ZAMARGU-4260 file (C-alpha; in steps of 0.2 Angstrom, whole numbers, plus 5000, padded with zeros to 4 digits):
<rodrens>
0) 4933/5092/4927 | 4921/5095/4913 | 4904/5089/4914 | 4904/5074/4902 | 4896/5060/4912
5) 4883/5050/4901 | 4875/5033/4900 | 4891/5027/4893 | 4902/5033/4907 | 4911/5018/4916
10) 4911/5020/4935 | 4925/5015/4947 | 4927/5019/4966 | 4934/5015/4983 | 4925/5006/4997
15) 4930/5008/5015 | 4925/5014/5032 | 4930/5028/5036 | 4932/5035/5018 | 4931/5054/5019
20) 4950/5057/5018 | 4954/5046/5003 | 4966/5053/4990 | 4960/5041/4977 | 4946/5051/4968
25) 4958/5066/4966 | 4971/5054/4958 | 4960/5044/4947 | 4949/5057/4940 | 4964/5068/4935
30) 4971/5053/4926 | 4955/5049/4917 | 4953/5067/4911 | 4972/5067/4906 | 4969/5052/4895
35) 4952/5057/4889 | 4944/5042/4896 | 4925/5041/4899 | 4927/5035/4917 | 4923/5043/4934
40) 4929/5038/4951 | 4920/5041/4968 | 4921/5035/4986 | 4908/5024/4994 | 4907/5023/5013
45) 4903/5004/5016 | 4901/4997/5034 | 4906/4979/5038 | 4887/4974/5038 | 4884/4981/5020
50) 4900/4973/5012 | 4891/4959/5004 | 4877/4970/4997 | 4890/4982/4990 | 4898/4968/4980
55) 4882/4962/4974 | 4879/4981/4969 | 4895/4981/4960 | 4889/4967/4949 | 4871/4974/4947
60) 4877/4992/4943 | 4891/4986/4932 | 4904/4996/4942 | 4920/4993/4932 | 4932/4993/4946
65) 4934/4996/4965 | 4948/4999/4977 | 4946/4991/4994 | 4952/4999/5010 | 4950/4997/5029
70) 4941/4986/5035 | 4937/4976/5020 | 4953/4970/5012 | 4951/4952/5019 | 4932/4950/5021
75) 4929/4954/5003 | 4939/4939/4997 | 4925/4926/4999 | 4913/4937/4989 | 4924/4937/4973
80) 4925/4925/4959 | 4944/4924/4956 | 4960/4929/4965 | 4976/4935/4958 | 4990/4922/4965
85) 4999/4936/4975 | 4983/4942/4982 | 4979/4924/4987 | 4995/4922/4995 | 4994/4938/5005
90) 4976/4935/5009 | 4971/4953/5006 | 4963/4962/4991 | 4964/4981/4988 | 4958/4981/4969
95) 4943/4973/4961 | 4941/4971/4942 | 4923/4968/4935 | 4924/4959/4919 | 4906/4957/4913
100) 4900/4951/4931 | 4916/4941/4935 | 4925/4949/4949 | 4944/4947/4951 | 4954/4953/4966
105) 4971/4959/4966 | 4983/4967/4978 | 4992/4982/4971 | 4998/4987/4988 | 5011/4974/4986
110) 5016/4977/4968 | 5015/4996/4971 | 5027/4995/4985 | 5040/4985/4974 | 5037/4998/4959
115) 5041/5012/4971 | 5057/5004/4976 | 5062/5000/4957 | 5057/5018/4953 | 5071/5024/4964
120) 5083/5011/4956 | 5082/4999/4971 | 5082/4980/4968 | 5076/4970/4983 | 5083/4953/4977
125) 5095/4946/4990 | 5094/4962/5001 | 5093/4962/5020 | 5076/4971/5024 | 5071/4976/5041
130) 5052/4979/5042 | 5044/4988/5057 | 5026/4984/5059 | 5015/4969/5057 | 4998/4975/5051
135) 4990/4974/5034 | 5003/4985/5025 | 5017/4975/5032 | 5008/4959/5026 | 5008/4965/5008
140) 5025/4971/5009 | 5032/4956/5017 | 5025/4944/5004 | 5030/4955/4989 | 5048/4956/4996
145) 5049/4937/5000 | 5043/4933/4982 | 5058/4943/4976 | 5071/4934/4987 | 5074/4947/5000
150) 5080/4942/5018 | 5067/4948/5030 | 5066/4952/5048 | 5049/4959/5056 | 5048/4969/5071
155) 5033/4975/5081 | 5029/4983/5098 | 5028/4971/5112 | 5009/4973/5114 | 5007/4966/5097
160) 5022/4955/5095 | 5010/4940/5091 | 5005/4949/5075 | 5023/4949/5070 | 5026/4931/5075
165) 5010/4925/5065 | 5015/4935/5050 | 5033/4929/5050 | 5027/4911/5051 | 5014/4913/5037
170) 5027/4920/5025 | 5040/4908/5030 | 5028/4893/5027 | 5022/4900/5010 | 5040/4903/5003
175) 5050/4890/5013 | 5061/4902/5021 | 5065/4907/5039 | 5059/4925/5045 | 5063/4931/5062
180) 5050/4941/5072 | 5056/4952/5086 | 5050/4965/5098 | 5052/4983/5091 | 5065/4989/5104
185) 5081/4999/5102 | 5091/4984/5107 | 5084/4973/5093 | 5085/4987/5081 | 5103/4990/5084
190) 5107/4971/5081 | 5097/4969/5065 | 5102/4986/5057 | 5120/4981/5056 | 5117/4970/5041
195) 5102/4980/5034 | 5101/4986/5016 | 5083/4992/5017 | 5073/4999/5032 | 5054/5000/5030
200) 5042/5009/5042 | 5025/5000/5040 | 5018/5007/5057 | 5008/5023/5059 | 5022/5031/5070
205) 5026/5048/5063 | 5009/5051/5055 | 5001/5068/5056 | 4996/5074/5069 | 5011/5065/5078
210) 5023/5071/5065 | 5037/5074/5077 | 5039/5055/5081 | 5050/5042/5073 | 5050/5023/5076
215) 5069/5023/5074 | 5083/5030/5084 | 5092/5042/5072 | 5109/5035/5078 | 5105/5019/5070
220) 5103/5026/5052 | 5118/5025/5040 | 5123/5031/5023 | 5122/5014/5014 | 5104/5012/5018
225) 5087/5014/5009 | 5073/5020/5021 | 5055/5018/5015 | 5042/5026/5026 | 5024/5021/5020
230) 5017/5035/5030 | 5012/5049/5017 | 5005/5062/5029 | 5017/5072/5031 | 5025/5069/5014
235) 5042/5069/5023 | 5041/5061/5040 | 5054/5064/5054 | 5061/5046/5050 | 5064/5052/5032
240) 5072/5068/5037 | 5084/5060/5049 | 5088/5046/5036 | 5092/5060/5023 | 5103/5069/5036
245) 5112/5052/5039 | 5115/5051/5020 | 5103/5037/5017 | 5092/5036/5002 | 5074/5039/5006
250) 5057/5034/4998 | 5040/5042/5005 | 5023/5034/5006 | 5016/5045/4993 | 5026/5035/4980
255) 5018/5018/4986 | 5001/5027/4986 | 5002/5034/4968 | 5010/5017/4962 | 4996/5006/4969
260) 4983/5018/4961 | 4992/5018/4944 | 4992/4999/4944 | 4974/4998/4948 | 4971/5011/4935
265) 4979/5000/4922 | 4969/4985/4927 | 4953/4994/4924 | 4957/5004/4908 | 4971/4994/4900
270) 4980/5010/4898 | 4997/5016/4907 | 4993/5028/4920 | 5000/5046/4921 | 5010/5042/4937
275) 5018/5059/4939 | 5001/5067/4938 | 4993/5055/4950 | 5007/5058/4962 | 5005/5077/4960
280) 4986/5076/4963 | 4988/5066/4979 | 5000/5079/4986 | 4988/5092/4981 | 4973/5083/4990
285) 4984/5080/5005 | 4987/5099/5006 | 4969/5102/5006 | 4967/5090/5021 | 4979/5099/5032
</rodrens>
């Protein structure tokens, strides 16, 4: 990047702990440069005890926008002035916009997930969706899909089955629908996969360095299925490889990562993000990590 930082440069960034492996600076700085915008994006390591001070600092230093990652997506909410309705329903924020000291929280994880689906021509309305995992990513995805009118079932491993039960009840109450929560077992998967149109892995199973693992028995994968694995390292997980071999359509986590970044970019700059460039830069940054 050319040295063009000045007193007029708008600052954006990401807060989290840990933060060293984030792909976001590579994506956003390339996008700012591509569009000739006088912005810069950096990463700030912020521990739990310093979160409130960091948000005060955002106001005091007039930082234009922040992404929020683990462990702050829920804890940051009471520190903001406004919440987007979807972020409020989900109860998690991953993007903050600073409009002259007024801070508004959004969840571009949810909308980024939907855009990644639509980008591959997949409409979720009325579809039967199986979600594996019940953590923060699953929460955003479940709310986004429920809002589009999908029929959901959430599975999680036995040790954390209560997470799935709690998430299913929460989404069911908000949308007035009935969402089953089941143990993530081969027996339950074989039952729910019979009617599944879309399968989502929102667990960390298959993430590097455990790239030879999959949360799904290959024999249950089928051609008339879309498989979305939100793991982005490796870019093609074992689950996606096996899904492709079974004739299913596949979507990787790098699509969701680049879309959530692109949506945040637009909120900060009011410009359409160069999505393909951001995706390419994320893959390049990922290559440097390995």
